[in-house]
N, C-alpha and C positions, 0 to 999 in steps of 0.2 A: 640430112639436115638442110634447112632452108635459111637463106640469108636474104634480108631485105635492107636495102640501103637507100635512104632518102637524100634528096638534094634539092636545091632551089630556094631555100629559105633566105631570109635577109631582112633588111630594114627598108620600109617603104612608107611614104606619106599617105595620109587619109585620102581615099579615092583612087589610090594606085592599084597596080596589078602585080601578081606574082604567079609563077608556074612551078609547082612542086612535082618532082618525079620520084618514083619508087622503082628501083631496079631489083628484080628477083633473081636468085641464083638458079631457079628451076623454071620450067615451062609453067606459065601462069594458068594454063588450062587445068592444072592439077587442083587448083583451089576452087571451092564452091563460091567464095566471095573474096573480093579484095576491097579494102576500105581505107579511109583516112579518118583518124581520130585526132583530137587535140586536147591539150591540158594546159590550162592557165595556172599561174602560181596560186597555191592554196585551194585549188578546185579539183574536182574529179575529172578523169579522162572521159570525154564525150565523143560520140560518133558525129562526124561531119558529113561524110558521103560514103556510099557503098555501091559497088557494081558487082553483079553476079556473073557467073560463067557465061550465061546467055546474053549478057549485056544490059539487063534491067538495072536501073539506078534508083537510089533514094537518097534524100538529103535531109539534114536537120532543118527545121523551120528557119533558123537564124541565117542560113546561107542560101536558101532557095532563091534562084534567080540571079545569084551573084557568082556561085561556084559551079564548076562543071568537072565531073570525074570521067575519065576515059581510060581505055586500056589499049595497049599495042602489043598484041600477042607475039608478033615477030620479034620485037625488041625486048620482050619480057618486062615491060614497064607498065605502071599505072600512074596516071598523071592527074593533077588537080589544078585546074585553071581557076585563079581567084581574082575577081574584079571588084571594083568599088569597095576596097578594103576599108575597114573601120578599126578604130583603136581596140574595140572589144574582140577583134579577131586575133589579137596578140596572144600567142601561145606556142608551145612546142607541138609540132604536128608529127604524128606517128603513122607509119604505114602498117597495115594489118593484112594478113592473109589467113584464111580459115579453110580447113579441110574437114570433111565429115559433117554429119548432122546429129545423129544420136550421141556419138562420141566425138565431139568437136575438138579439134586441135588448132590453136591459134599461134601464129608467128608474128613477131613484132620487129620493126626496125628500131634504131636507137633514137630517132627523132631529129627534126630540124626546126630551128627557131625561126618564127615569123614575128616581127615586131612592126606594128603600125603606129606611126607617130601622129599626134593630133596637131 
C-alpha cells in the first residue's frame, strides 16, 4: 500500500508564494509519474503539474511560469513551488502517484487547502 501525505497549504495574499510537499511512504522511483492536481469548489479535479521518473515535467497553461514541480528521491518527496499566486489558484491540492501504463494504478493523498486572498 502507498500513502501520500501533503503539507504546506495555507492562506496567502495575492502575489504571495507557497511550497507544497508530498511525502510518499515508498521509494518514488516506483512511480511512473508523480503529480499535483487541484480541485476548486464545484469544479472537477484538474492536473496542475506532473513529473516523470526521468524528470520530465509538464504544467497546465494556467500555472506555467509560476509553479515548479520537483522531486527529491532521497527524501521520497515531490514538491510544488507556487509563486505569484492568484485568487483563482484557491483549491484543495492533491498529490498523485501513478504506476503502470496499460493497467495504470493511481494513488492519492487527502489534499491540502490553498487559499489566496484578493
